[in-house]
C-alpha positions as CSV (number, residue, x, y, z in Angstrom):
1,M,-13.5,47.8,-75.9
2,G,-13.1,47.4,-72.0
3,N,-16.5,48.3,-71.3
4,K,-17.8,45.9,-73.8
5,M,-15.8,43.1,-71.8
6,T,-16.9,44.0,-68.5
7,Q,-20.8,44.0,-69.9
8,V,-20.0,40.4,-71.6
9,L,-18.6,39.3,-68.2
10,S,-21.4,40.7,-66.0
11,Y,-24.0,39.3,-68.2
12,Y,-22.2,36.0,-68.3
13,H,-22.1,35.9,-64.3
14,T,-25.8,36.9,-64.3
15,E,-27.0,34.4,-66.7
16,R,-24.5,31.8,-64.8
17,G,-26.5,32.4,-61.3
18,L,-29.8,32.6,-62.6
19,V,-29.2,29.0,-64.4
20,K,-27.7,27.7,-61.3
21,T,-30.9,28.7,-59.1
22,R,-33.3,27.4,-61.7
23,M,-31.4,24.2,-61.6
24,E,-31.5,24.2,-58.1
25,E,-35.3,24.9,-57.9
26,G,-36.0,22.1,-60.2
27,G,-33.8,19.5,-58.4
28,C,-31.2,19.1,-61.0
29,L,-28.3,21.3,-59.4
30,R,-26.0,18.4,-59.1
31,K,-26.3,17.1,-62.6
32,F,-25.9,20.7,-63.7
33,D,-22.6,21.5,-62.1
34,S,-21.4,17.8,-63.0
35,A,-22.2,18.2,-66.8
36,R,-21.0,21.9,-66.7
37,Y,-17.5,20.4,-65.0
38,W,-16.8,18.0,-67.5
39,C,-17.9,20.1,-70.5
40,E,-15.7,23.1,-69.5
41,K,-12.9,20.8,-68.9
42,R,-13.4,19.2,-72.4
43,Q,-13.4,23.0,-73.8
44,S,-10.7,24.1,-71.7
45,T,-8.4,21.2,-72.6
46,G,-9.7,20.0,-76.0
47,A,-9.6,16.3,-74.3
48,G,-11.0,14.3,-76.7
49,S,-11.6,11.6,-74.1
50,D,-13.9,14.0,-72.0
51,V,-16.0,14.5,-75.2
52,R,-18.1,11.5,-74.2
53,T,-18.0,12.1,-70.7
54,C,-19.3,15.7,-71.2
55,M,-22.4,13.7,-73.3
56,G,-23.4,11.5,-71.0
57,K,-23.4,14.0,-68.2
58,T,-25.5,16.5,-70.5
59,A,-27.9,13.4,-71.3
60,R,-28.4,12.8,-67.9
61,L,-29.0,16.4,-66.8
62,R,-31.5,16.2,-69.7
63,E,-33.1,13.2,-68.3
64,C,-33.4,14.9,-64.8
65,M,-34.8,18.2,-66.4
66,Q,-37.4,16.1,-68.3
67,C,-38.5,14.5,-64.7
68,N,-39.6,18.1,-63.8
69,E,-41.0,18.8,-67.2
70,A,-43.4,21.7,-65.7
71,H,-40.2,23.7,-64.4
72,F,-37.9,23.0,-67.0
73,R,-40.1,23.5,-70.1
74,T,-38.5,26.4,-71.5
75,C,-34.9,25.2,-70.8
76,I,-35.6,21.7,-72.4
77,R,-36.8,23.5,-74.9
78,D,-33.8,25.9,-75.3
79,M,-31.6,22.9,-74.8
80,D,-33.3,21.0,-78.1
81,K,-33.0,23.8,-80.2
82,G,-29.2,24.4,-79.4
83,L,-28.8,20.6,-79.7
84,K,-30.4,20.7,-83.2
85,H,-28.4,23.9,-84.4
86,D,-25.3,21.7,-83.2
87,D,-26.3,18.8,-85.2
88,N,-27.1,20.5,-88.4
89,A,-23.6,22.1,-87.8
90,L,-22.0,18.8,-87.8
91,R,-23.9,17.7,-90.7
92,I,-22.3,20.5,-92.6
93,G,-18.8,19.9,-91.0
94,W,-18.4,23.4,-89.8
95,L,-18.7,23.1,-86.0
96,Y,-15.1,22.0,-85.3
97,T,-13.1,24.1,-88.1
98,T,-15.2,27.3,-87.5
99,P,-14.4,29.0,-84.0
100,P,-17.5,30.5,-82.6
101,P,-18.2,34.2,-83.0
102,E,-15.9,36.3,-80.4
103,D,-18.5,37.4,-78.3
104,Q,-20.0,33.9,-77.6
105,R,-16.6,32.3,-76.8
106,W,-17.4,32.8,-73.1
107,K,-20.6,30.8,-73.0
108,W,-21.3,27.0,-72.5
109,R,-22.9,26.0,-75.7
110,W,-25.6,23.5,-74.3
111,W,-26.7,25.8,-71.8
112,T,-27.2,29.1,-73.4
113,G,-30.4,30.5,-73.3
114,M,-31.9,28.5,-70.6
115,I,-32.9,31.3,-68.7
116,I,-37.1,32.1,-68.2
117,R,-38.0,34.9,-70.5
118,P,-40.7,37.0,-69.2
């Protein structure tokens, strides 16, 4: 069990580093860091007032990524896919009543999967 957690944390740090590098190369690192900070704060404190800030910062990150669409094509696709999934979850009402799977709780929902795949 401890080995599984070590693997998950290792993957988390690797993914986080790759995404940050990708954001920096595309010119959106500051927007990414700002969005990550506010959305992480919302997740850790459960503060309702930070939800709008998180959404606004994420929207600005998306706009930044759109300005360099060639660089962020796969990131935009994955972000849109995640947002569509969240919208569908809200529509059926389970997003805030059902916790994410145990192995997914360490991820930031809106940037999961933004690594370029070979």
